[in-house]
N, CA, C and O of each residue as an XYZ file, in Angstrom:
644
protein
N     100.329    112.231     88.969
C      99.135    111.672     89.571
C      99.278    111.576     91.094
O      98.323    111.837     91.825
N     100.484    111.196     91.574
C     100.679    111.011     93.008
C     101.257    112.238     93.684
O     101.125    112.390     94.899
N     101.891    113.111     92.929
C     102.649    114.217     93.503
C     101.778    115.179     94.316
O     102.115    115.499     95.456
N     100.673    115.638     93.748
C      99.835    116.616     94.441
C      99.234    116.040     95.726
O      99.283    116.714     96.755
N      98.667    114.819     95.718
C      98.177    114.278     96.996
C      99.292    114.115     98.033
O      99.062    114.332     99.223
N     100.490    113.737     97.598
C     101.613    113.575     98.534
C     101.954    114.920     99.168
O     102.137    115.005    100.382
N     102.040    115.962     98.362
C     102.345    117.294     98.887
C     101.237    117.770     99.822
O     101.518    118.325    100.884
N      99.974    117.555     99.433
C      98.858    118.008    100.286
C      98.894    117.352    101.667
O      98.722    118.018    102.688
N      99.121    116.040    101.680
C      99.164    115.335    102.965
C     100.365    115.792    103.794
O     100.238    116.015    104.998
N     101.513    115.931    103.166
C     102.713    116.382    103.885
C     102.549    117.817    104.378
O     102.916    118.128    105.511
N     102.003    118.690    103.540
C     101.861    120.109    103.881
C     100.971    120.302    105.100
O     101.210    121.200    105.908
N      99.967    119.482    105.236
C      99.043    119.633    106.361
C      99.750    119.454    107.704
O      99.365    120.063    108.702
N     100.787    118.614    107.722
C     101.465    118.322    108.976
C     102.885    118.891    109.019
O     103.663    118.557    109.912
N     103.221    119.752    108.052
C     104.530    120.411    108.043
C     104.540    121.543    109.065
O     103.491    122.055    109.458
N     105.740    121.922    109.486
C     105.856    123.062    110.387
C     105.333    124.298    109.665
O     105.474    124.412    108.448
N     104.745    125.201    110.391
C     104.140    126.401    109.822
C     105.105    127.142    108.896
O     106.231    127.465    109.272
N     104.635    127.398    107.687
C     105.401    128.162    106.711
C     106.486    127.389    105.980
O     107.092    127.917    105.047
N     106.744    126.155    106.379
C     107.799    125.367    105.734
C     107.236    124.604    104.543
O     106.082    124.176    104.542
N     108.067    124.448    103.548
C     107.699    123.707    102.340
C     108.380    122.345    102.358
O     108.915    121.883    101.350
N     108.345    121.720    103.520
C     108.941    120.394    103.656
C     108.251    119.636    104.783
O     107.601    120.217    105.652
N     108.413    118.342    104.735
C     107.795    117.450    105.711
C     108.840    116.402    106.079
O     109.406    115.743    105.208
N     109.084    116.258    107.358
C     110.037    115.244    107.813
C     109.274    114.025    108.311
O     108.330    114.133    109.093
N     109.714    112.851    107.830
C     109.108    111.592    108.246
C     110.178    110.725    108.902
O     111.273    110.574    108.362
N     109.863    110.155    110.068
C     110.742    109.154    110.642
C     110.592    107.902    109.788
O     109.486    107.388    109.616
N     111.700    107.417    109.259
C     111.658    106.314    108.308
C     112.393    105.104    108.874
O     113.510    105.217    109.379
N     111.742    103.939    108.780
C     112.362    102.686    109.192
C     112.370    101.735    107.987
O     111.334    101.501    107.364
N     113.535    101.197    107.673
C     113.710    100.252    106.570
C     114.092     98.923    107.189
O     115.183     98.784    107.742
N     113.196     97.937    107.101
C     113.462     96.597    107.629
C     113.977     95.765    106.464
O     113.214     95.337    105.598
N     115.272     95.548    106.461
C     115.996     94.949    105.338
C     115.750     93.447    105.211
O     115.191     92.820    106.111
N     116.183     92.870    104.060
C     116.075     91.415    103.891
C     116.749     90.631    105.014
O     116.304     89.534    105.351
N     117.806     91.172    105.593
C     118.501     90.494    106.696
C     117.705     90.557    107.996
O     118.027     89.857    108.956
N     116.665     91.395    108.031
C     115.894     91.618    109.249
C     116.414     92.803    110.043
O     115.756     93.278    110.968
N     117.606     93.282    109.676
C     118.196     94.437    110.348
C     117.361     95.683    110.027
O     116.854     95.838    108.915
N     117.229     96.567    111.027
C     116.468     97.798    110.841
C     117.405     98.989    110.729
O     118.317     99.158    111.539
N     117.171     99.802    109.729
C     117.851    101.086    109.598
C     116.815    102.171    109.839
O     115.706    102.111    109.308
N     117.180    103.156    110.636
C     116.272    104.279    110.898
C     116.916    105.544    110.376
O     118.129    105.733    110.467
N     116.083    106.402    109.830
C     116.557    107.646    109.258
C     115.413    108.648    109.267
O     114.289    108.318    109.645
N     115.703    109.862    108.853
C     114.661    110.875    108.686
C     114.619    111.244    107.211
O     115.639    111.594    106.616
N     113.443    111.162    106.636
C     113.250    111.557    105.239
C     112.712    112.974    105.219
O     111.812    113.317    105.986
N     113.260    113.788    104.348
C     112.789    115.156    104.211
C     112.211    115.321    102.805
O     112.951    115.374    101.823
N     110.893    115.402    102.720
C     110.222    115.629    101.449
C     109.947    117.118    101.340
O     109.323    117.705    102.224
N     110.406    117.726    100.266
C     110.208    119.172    100.121
C     109.631    119.495     98.752
O     109.711    118.698     97.817
N     109.048    120.684     98.659
C     108.436    121.138     97.417
C     108.666    122.636     97.302
O     109.018    123.300     98.277
N     108.464    123.156     96.105
C     108.723    124.579     95.872
C     107.415    125.361     95.799
O     106.324    124.791     95.780
N     107.561    126.685     95.759
C     106.411    127.576     95.647
C     106.084    127.920     94.194
O     105.186    128.719     93.930
N     106.814    127.314     93.250
C     106.613    127.668     91.840
C     105.152    127.548     91.438
O     104.609    128.409     90.746
N     104.529    126.468     91.882
C     103.103    126.289     91.611
C     102.425    126.100     92.963
O     102.865    125.273     93.762
N     101.366    126.849     93.230
C     100.675    126.676     94.509
C     100.047    125.285     94.592
O      99.685    124.686     93.579
N      99.928    124.793     95.812
C      99.288    123.495     96.012
C      97.801    123.660     95.723
O      97.142    124.497     96.339
N      97.269    122.877     94.800
C      95.835    123.003     94.492
C      94.987    122.704     95.727
O      95.401    121.928     96.588
N      93.819    123.307     95.817
C      92.943    123.043     96.957
C      92.462    121.593     96.945
O      92.577    120.883     95.947
N      91.924    121.186     98.083
C      91.368    119.835     98.186
C      90.404    119.585     97.029
O      89.742    120.494     96.530
N      90.354    118.350     96.634
C      89.476    117.969     95.530
C      88.282    117.199     96.063
O      88.095    117.069     97.273
N      87.493    116.701     95.158
C      86.340    115.900     95.563
C      86.722    114.433     95.761
O      85.864    113.589     96.021
N      88.009    114.140     95.636
C      88.467    112.770     95.866
C      88.248    112.421     97.335
O      88.529    113.228     98.221
N      87.750    111.225     97.583
C      87.517    110.799     98.960
C      88.830    110.786     99.735
O      89.894    110.512     99.179
N      88.734    111.089    101.026
C      89.916    111.220    101.878
C      90.809    109.978    101.837
O      92.028    110.097    101.712
N      90.211    108.789    101.941
C      91.027    107.571    101.959
C      91.711    107.310    100.616
O      92.804    106.746    100.573
N      91.065    107.720     99.519
C      91.668    107.547     98.189
C      92.851    108.508     98.035
O      93.915    108.116     97.556
N      92.661    109.758     98.443
C      93.758    110.719     98.344
C      94.930    110.307     99.238
O      96.085    110.489     98.855
N      94.655    109.764    100.401
C      95.720    109.301    101.292
C      96.485    108.141    100.655
O      97.711    108.082    100.743
N      95.771    107.229    100.021
C      96.425    106.113     99.330
C      97.303    106.635     98.184
O      98.427    106.169     98.000
N      96.787    107.599     97.419
C      97.583    108.194     96.335
C      98.824    108.892     96.897
O      99.903    108.824     96.307
N      98.664    109.562     98.037
C      99.805    110.236     98.671
C     100.849    109.214     99.111
O     102.047    109.438     98.938
N     100.406    108.098     99.677
C     101.340    107.039    100.092
C     102.043    106.435     98.876
O     103.230    106.116     98.941
N     101.325    106.281     97.787
C     101.937    105.777     96.552
C     102.986    106.752     96.029
O     104.041    106.343     95.543
N     102.686    108.045     96.133
C     103.667    109.052     95.724
C     104.937    108.947     96.536
O     106.042    108.995     95.993
N     104.774    108.802     97.852
C     105.931    108.629     98.716
C     106.705    107.374     98.370
O     107.935    107.394     98.332
N     105.998    106.277     98.115
C     106.660    105.011     97.763
C     107.426    105.140     96.454
O     108.519    104.589     96.321
N     106.866    105.861     95.486
C     107.548    106.042     94.193
C     108.830    106.862     94.347
O     109.749    106.740     93.537
N     108.890    107.692     95.379
C     110.108    108.468     95.651
C     111.088    107.638     96.473
O     112.266    107.539     96.129
N     110.603    107.046     97.552
C     111.447    106.372     98.533
C     111.955    105.014     98.056
O     113.146    104.723     98.173
N     111.068    104.186     97.524
C     111.416    102.791     97.241
C     112.628    102.635     96.324
O     113.566    101.925     96.688
N     112.648    103.275     95.138
C     113.831    103.111     94.280
C     115.110    103.672     94.913
O     116.201    103.146     94.694
N     114.966    104.734     95.691
C     116.125    105.344     96.348
C     116.746    104.388     97.372
O     117.969    104.284     97.465
N     115.912    103.703     98.127
C     116.379    102.814     99.191
C     116.843    101.467     98.645
O     117.893    100.964     99.043
N     116.069    100.887     97.742
C     116.341     99.513     97.295
C     117.120     99.428     95.985
O     117.734     98.401     95.697
N     117.099    100.503     95.185
C     117.709    100.437     93.864
C     116.829     99.712     92.853
O     117.259     99.445     91.731
N     115.605     99.394     93.246
C     114.663     98.676     92.378
C     113.558     99.632     91.962
O     113.007    100.350     92.798
N     113.231     99.647     90.680
C     112.158    100.543     90.247
C     110.802     99.845     90.345
O     110.688     98.629     90.194
N     109.787    100.657     90.600
C     108.425    100.142     90.680
C     107.921     99.931     89.263
O     108.044    100.807     88.407
N     107.364     98.782     89.034
C     106.908     98.419     87.694
C     105.421     98.623     87.509
O     104.875     99.673     87.846
N     104.783     97.617     86.975
C     103.368     97.749     86.626
C     102.447     97.467     87.802
O     102.810     96.787     88.761
N     101.256     98.010     87.694
C     100.216     97.816     88.700
C      99.842     96.338     88.727
O      99.678     95.715     87.678
N      99.710     95.787     89.914
C      99.279     94.392     90.060
C      97.787     94.293     89.743
O      97.060     95.284     89.810
N      97.354     93.109     89.404
C      95.940     92.884     89.096
C      95.146     92.691     90.377
O      95.683     92.294     91.411
N      93.856     92.982     90.285
C      92.961     92.726     91.405
C      93.058     91.237     91.733
O      92.993     90.401     90.831
N      93.209     90.902     92.993
C      93.347     89.503     93.399
C      94.786     89.100     93.664
O      95.043     88.057     94.267
N      95.742     89.936     93.209
C      97.158     89.645     93.478
C      97.508     89.937     94.931
O      98.553     89.506     95.419
N      96.632     90.674     95.628
C      96.790     91.028     97.048
C      97.975     91.948     97.301
O      98.540     91.961     98.395
N      98.349     92.724     96.276
C      99.419     93.716     96.362
C      99.100     94.805     95.345
O      98.202     94.650     94.518
N      99.849     95.920     95.414
C      99.584     97.039     94.507
C     100.418     97.013     93.234
O      99.920     97.340     92.157
N     101.690     96.625     93.355
C     102.603     96.701     92.218
C     103.499     95.488     92.116
O     103.783     94.811     93.104
N     103.939     95.230     90.897
C     105.055     94.330     90.628
C     106.281     95.230     90.512
O     106.216     96.304     89.915
N     107.385     94.791     91.078
C     108.593     95.600     91.036
C     109.757     94.805     90.469
O     109.733     93.575     90.428
N     110.782     95.542     90.029
C     111.958     94.917     89.433
C     111.828     94.872     87.924
O     110.737     95.033     87.377
N     112.935     94.655     87.265
C     112.947     94.633     85.804
C     112.059     93.544     85.218
O     111.452     93.727     84.163
N     111.988     92.429     85.900
C     111.180     91.317     85.407
C     109.832     91.205     86.118
O     109.070     90.274     85.860
N     109.540     92.140     87.001
C     108.276     92.090     87.742
C     108.187     90.847     88.604
O     107.158     90.172     88.622
N     109.264     90.539     89.322
C     109.338     89.293     90.079
C     109.091     89.448     91.577
O     109.214     88.477     92.324
N     108.748     90.641     92.022
C     108.542     90.911     93.442
C     107.302     91.784     93.599
O     107.024     92.636     92.756
N     106.559     91.567     94.682
C     105.341     92.322     94.948
C     105.602     93.494     95.884
O     106.483     93.429     96.742
N     104.835     94.562     95.716
C     104.881     95.721     96.607
C     103.464     96.091     97.002
O     102.616     96.339     96.146
N     103.213     96.128     98.301
C     101.933     96.576     98.841
C     102.172     97.918     99.523
O     103.066     98.039    100.360
N     101.371     98.931     99.167
C     101.528    100.281     99.700
C     100.246    100.675    100.435
O      99.141    100.394     99.971
N     100.408    101.327    101.584
C      99.246    101.764    102.341
C      99.535    103.107    103.002
O     100.664    103.381    103.406
N      98.510    103.932    103.105
C      98.654    105.230    103.744
C      97.655    105.412    104.870
O      96.520    104.939    104.803
N      98.098    106.103    105.898
C      97.234    106.468    107.019
C      97.255    107.984    107.128
O      98.293    108.615    106.931
N      96.107    108.560    107.442
C      96.007    110.015    107.479
C      95.778    110.487    108.907
O      96.715    110.938    109.565
N      94.568    110.390    109.385
C      94.260    110.826    110.747
C      93.899    109.633    111.626
O      93.264    109.790    112.669
N      94.296    108.472    111.207
C      93.961    107.221    111.872
C      94.664    107.082    113.216
O      95.777    107.576    113.402
N      94.008    106.409    114.143
C      94.629    106.076    115.426
C      95.493    104.824    115.290
O      96.313    104.533    116.160
N      95.309    104.095    114.209
C      96.125    102.909    113.954
C      97.578    103.349    113.726
O      97.816    104.385    113.105
N      98.528    102.587    114.211
C      99.936    102.932    114.016
C     100.454    102.367    112.703
O      99.876    101.438    112.139
N     101.541    102.937    112.230
C     102.166    102.423    111.000
C     102.621    100.983    111.203
O     102.497    100.158    110.298
N     103.143    100.682    112.381
C     103.627     99.326    112.679
C     102.485     98.305    112.602
O     102.658     97.220    112.048
N     101.324     98.653    113.155
C     100.160     97.761    113.104
C      99.706     97.559    111.660
O      99.374     96.443    111.260
N      99.693     98.645    110.877
C      99.273     98.527    109.478
C     100.261     97.667    108.684
O      99.847     96.906    107.809
N     101.552     97.778    108.975
C     102.540     96.939    108.296
C     102.218     95.465    108.555
O     102.247     94.653    107.630
N     101.910     95.116    109.810
C     101.569     93.719    110.136
C     100.350     93.259    109.331
O     100.350     92.158    108.781
N      99.305     94.103    109.261
C      98.091     93.741    108.507
C      98.404     93.541    107.032
O      97.929     92.589    106.412
N      99.213     94.450    106.469
C      99.536     94.363    105.047
C     100.462     93.187    104.749
O     100.418     92.621    103.657
N     101.293     92.821    105.709
C     102.150     91.640    105.546
C     101.272     90.390    105.459
O     101.511     89.522    104.619
N     100.264     90.294    106.316
C      99.328     89.162    106.277
C      98.608     89.132    104.935
O      98.460     88.072    104.328
N      98.160     90.299    104.474
C      97.487     90.389    103.176
C      98.401     89.912    102.050
O      97.991     89.130    101.192
N      99.632     90.387    102.063
C     100.594     90.022    101.020
C     100.854     88.517    101.015
O     100.990     87.906     99.955
N     100.921     87.932    102.194
C     101.195     86.489    102.291
C     100.040     85.640    101.784
O     100.201     84.438    101.575
N      98.864     86.259    101.582
C      97.717     85.549    101.015
C      97.708     85.619     99.487
O      96.836     85.036     98.843
N      98.667     86.324     98.915
C      98.746     86.412     97.454
C      99.045     85.037     96.872
O      99.876     84.303     97.407
N      98.371     84.683     95.775
C      98.681     83.394     95.141
C     100.111     83.340     94.600
O     100.642     82.259     94.345
N     100.726     84.498     94.428
C     102.110     84.537     93.951
C     103.088     84.377     95.109
O     104.200     83.880     94.927
N     102.679     84.790     96.270
C     103.556     84.696     97.433
C     103.487     83.302     98.043
O     104.511     82.712     98.386
N     102.266     82.779     98.175
C     102.093     81.533     98.923
C     102.289     80.270     98.099
O     102.128     79.164     98.616
N     102.635     80.418     96.830
C     102.969     79.254     96.024
C     101.838     78.670     95.200
O     102.058     77.693     94.483
N     100.623     79.234     95.271
C      99.540     78.730     94.430
C      99.909     78.863     92.960
O      99.649     77.961     92.163
N     100.522     80.002     92.601
C     100.933     80.252     91.221
C     102.454     80.240     91.120
O     103.015     79.648     90.198
N     103.100     80.878     92.044
C     104.563     80.971     92.056
C     104.987     81.339     93.464
O     104.154     81.464     94.361
N     106.277     81.512     93.652
C     106.787     81.970     94.952
C     107.659     83.180     94.719
O     108.695     83.104     94.058
N     107.222     84.306     95.278
C     107.965     85.553     95.106
C     108.147     86.234     96.458
O     107.448     85.933     97.426
N     109.094     87.152     96.498
C     109.294     87.984     97.678
C     108.366     89.189     97.582
O     107.726     89.414     96.555
N     108.301     89.955     98.659
C     107.467     91.145     98.643
C     108.007     92.231     99.560
O     108.918     92.008    100.358
N     107.422     93.404     99.424
C     107.717     94.545    100.278
C     106.388     95.156    100.693
O     105.412     95.121     99.944
N     106.365     95.713    101.894
C     105.224     96.480    102.370
C     105.740     97.877    102.699
O     106.744     98.029    103.396
N     105.050     98.893    102.193
C     105.396    100.287    102.453
C     104.181    100.980    103.054
O     103.113    101.023    102.445
N     104.356    101.523    104.261
C     103.260    102.210    104.953
C     103.737    103.596    105.375
O     104.822    103.744    105.939
N     102.917    104.608    105.097
C     103.203    105.971    105.550
C     102.024    106.479    106.357
O     100.880    106.445    105.903
N     102.320    106.956    107.569
C     101.309    107.579    108.432
C     101.629    109.070    108.449
O     102.584    109.496    109.098
N     100.835    109.858    107.737
C     101.139    111.276    107.551
C     101.025    112.082    108.838
O     101.897    112.903    109.123
N      99.973    111.869    109.619
C      99.802    112.651    110.850
C     100.915    112.347    111.851
O     101.443    113.255    112.492
N     101.270    111.070    111.984
C     102.316    110.668    112.934
C     103.722    110.818    112.359
O     104.713    110.591    113.053
N     103.801    111.205    111.078
C     105.082    111.447    110.393
C     106.018    110.241    110.474
O     107.193    110.359    110.821
N     105.451    109.072    110.139
C     106.223    107.833    110.160
C     106.040    107.094    108.845
O     104.957    107.088    108.259
N     107.118    106.475    108.397
C     107.092    105.667    107.194
C     107.917    104.413    107.437
O     109.021    104.480    107.977
N     107.374    103.268    107.034
C     108.068    101.982    107.223
C     108.077    101.253    105.889
O     107.060    101.173    105.200
N     109.230    100.728    105.542
C     109.374     99.849    104.378
C     109.927     98.537    104.908
O     110.985     98.515    105.537
N     109.218     97.442    104.657
C     109.631     96.136    105.166
C     109.713     95.115    104.041
O     108.812     95.000    103.211
N     110.810     94.384    104.038
C     111.008     93.279    103.094
C     110.349     92.033    103.665
O     110.527     91.717    104.841
N     109.590     91.328    102.838
C     108.912     90.093    103.247
C     109.445     88.975    102.354
O     109.077     88.907    101.181
N     110.306     88.092    102.880
C     110.854     87.027    102.031
C     109.785     86.014    101.643
O     108.898     85.706    102.439
N     109.870     85.501    100.429
C     108.951     84.457     99.973
C     109.173     83.179    100.766
O     110.211     82.997    101.402
N     108.185     82.301    100.716
C     108.316     81.054    101.464
C     108.649     79.892    100.562
O     108.794     78.764    101.035
């Protein structure tokens, strides 16, 4: 479901003729320390990339960001993405074996907004979750943002209060 939109978004900004996309990646750890790296997402020619669909641009970008998160998040954190969060949870997924942590994912395509600015907005959104702010429970969270045109991806840990 996420693979084709992820490849389409990456392919648009890949170097000519290459079947890979490099993203500058920043991981803001629970300690607050930042690790920077380059992620190389690649694909094969076995199956051609399907042409654009009738899916709205912002929906396909969100699906592409989710695809990236499904690849990156477990690799970086060792935690698998679990079930989809419910509307009103103010996040996209519950993560971990017991579903005890929230994950908010966002994608930018041709936006002038930076990944860093979007991370701040999504952090505010996540902190309004009834699970984060203590209305129902207190949990930690993560925000994952990928800006395809700017080739940047940020994963940030948000400790519960």
